[in-house]
N, C-alpha and C positions, 0 to 999 in steps of 0.2 A: 226552630226558626227564630231569629232575632227580630224584635219589634223596633229597635232603635231607642227605646226608652231606657233610662238608667235604672238599674235594679235598686230597689229600696232595701237597705240593710237593716237588720234589727240591732246592730252594734255601730257605735261611732267608729270612724277610721282610727287606726292606731295612733296617728299623729295627734288627733284631737284628744283621745284618751290620755296620751302621755302629757300633753300640755295641761289638761284639766287636773291631773293628779299632782304634777309638779307644782302648779300654781296653788292648788289647795294646801299642800304641805308648807309652801312658803308663806301663804297668807296666815295660816295657823301660827307659824313661828313669829310673823310680824305682830299679830294681835297679842301673843303672849309676851313678847319683848316690850311692846308698846305699853301694855298694862303694868308690867314690871317697872319700866322706866318712869312712868308718870307719877308713881308714888314715891320716888326717891329724891333726895336732896341734890342740888346742883353739883356738889363735890363728891357724890357717890362714885367710887372707882368703877364698879361693875356697870352702872348705867352709862358712865362715860365711855366704857369699852364697847357697849352695845349700840350706842347712837350711830356711829359710822356704818356698821353692818346693817342696822335697821334701815338706814337711808338707801344704801346701795341695793339691798334686797327689795325695797319698795320700788326702785327704778326697774329692777328686773321683773317684778310682778307686772308693772305697767307695760313693759315690752312684751311679756308673754300674753297679756290681754290683747294687745294689738295683733300678735301672731295668731291667737285664738280666733279673733274676728276674721282675719284673712283666711284661715283654714275653713271656717264656717261658710264664708263666701265661696271659696274654691270648691267645696264639696256640696254646697247648697241642696240640690235636688236629691242627693244620695243619702242625706241624713235621715235618721229614723223620724217618723212622724209621731205626733202626740198620741199616746195610747187612747184608743177609742172607748175602752171600758171605764176610763176615768169619768167621774161625775163632772158636770159643767163647772162647778165651783172649784174642783180640784185642778181642772185644766187651766182655769183663769189664775188661780193661786200659783201654780207651777210656772206658768209663763211670766207672771208678774215678778215672782221671786228671782227667776233666771235673769230677767231684764235688769232688775235693780242690782243684782250681784254683778252683772257685767258692767253696768254703769259705775258702780262703786269701785270695781277693780281698776277702772280708768281714772276716776275722780279722786279717790283717797290718796294715791301716790302723788297726784298733781298738787293736791292741797298740802301734803307734806313737803313737797318741793317748794311751794310758795312760802310755807312757814319758814323753812330753812333759809330760803333766799332773802326773806325780809328781816330776819333776825339781825339786829344791829351789830352784835359781836360774834355772829355765826361764822363758821369756817367753810361753808358751802356743802355741796353734796358730792361725796366721792362715788365713783363707779368703777370698781374692780381695776381694769386696765387703763381707764381714763383717770387722770389725776383728779380732776374736779369737773363737774358739769357746770357750764357757765350759769351764773346767776343773772336773771334778767329783770328782777324786781328791785326797786329802791329799798334801802334799809329803813325800817320804820317800826317802832314799838307798837303802834296802833295796828298796822297791817299784820304784824306778827301775831298779836293777840287774836285778831279776827281769824286768820288762817289756822292758828292753833286750835281754836274752838271748832271750826268747820272740820278740820282733820280728825279731831277727837270724836265728834258726833257722827261723822261718816263712818268711822271705824266701829263705833257702837252699833250703828245701823247695819253695817256689814256683818257683825257678829250675830245680830238677831236674824238676818236673812240666812246666814250659814246654819243657824239652829233650825230654822224652818226647812231648809234644803235637806239637811241630814235627817230630820224627823220624817219628812215626806218619803225620802228614799228608804228609810228603815220600815216605815209603815207599809209601803208597797212591797218591800222584800219579805216581810214577815206575814202580812195579812193577804197579799195578793200573789203569792208565789205561784209561778206556773202560768199566770195570765200575762197579757201584754202590758198590764199595769205594773208588773215587776220590772221597773225601769232601771234599777241598779245594774242589771246584767248588761245593759247597753254601754256602760262605762267601765266594765271590767275586762 
C-alpha cells in the first residue's frame, strides 16, 4: 500500500552523482592549472596556453554548480538524510563544508571572471562555442588586483575544504564501513 510519501533513497540520484564527479574532476584540474600558472612568468608559453582553458572550464564549473543546485531543489525530499550515527560535531562540520564548497563553486569562477574582465589588457573570457563572454566591468588595474587576490584566496579556501571533504569521506569509508555513516556509497 502506498502512503504517498516519497521514498528516501540511500544514494543520490544518478544525475546528481554525475554532476558531482564531473565537477570534482574539473575543479581539481582548475586548481592544478591555477597553481601552475600563478608561478610562471607572463611570457611562459605553457601558462599562456592554459589560461583560456582555465577560464572556460571555470565558467563550465559555475554552470554545473547552478545545475547541481537545481537538481537538489528538484529532488529535495528524495535526497539521503544526514547519517544519524554521526556525532553532532561531524554533522555540523559536514554541513558547513558542503555549504562552503557550494558557495565557493559559485563564487570562485565569478571572481575569476571579474578578474579577467577588469584586466586592462585582457582578452576576455572564452567559452567553448561562444566567442567571448561579454565583459561587464570597467578595465582597472586596482580592481584587477583586488579580484585577483579574492580569486586566489577563494581557490585556496576551496582546496582546504576539498581536503576536509575527502578526508571525511575516507574516514567514514574506512572506519565506519557498513554503517549509515559510510556516506561515500551515496555518491558512487
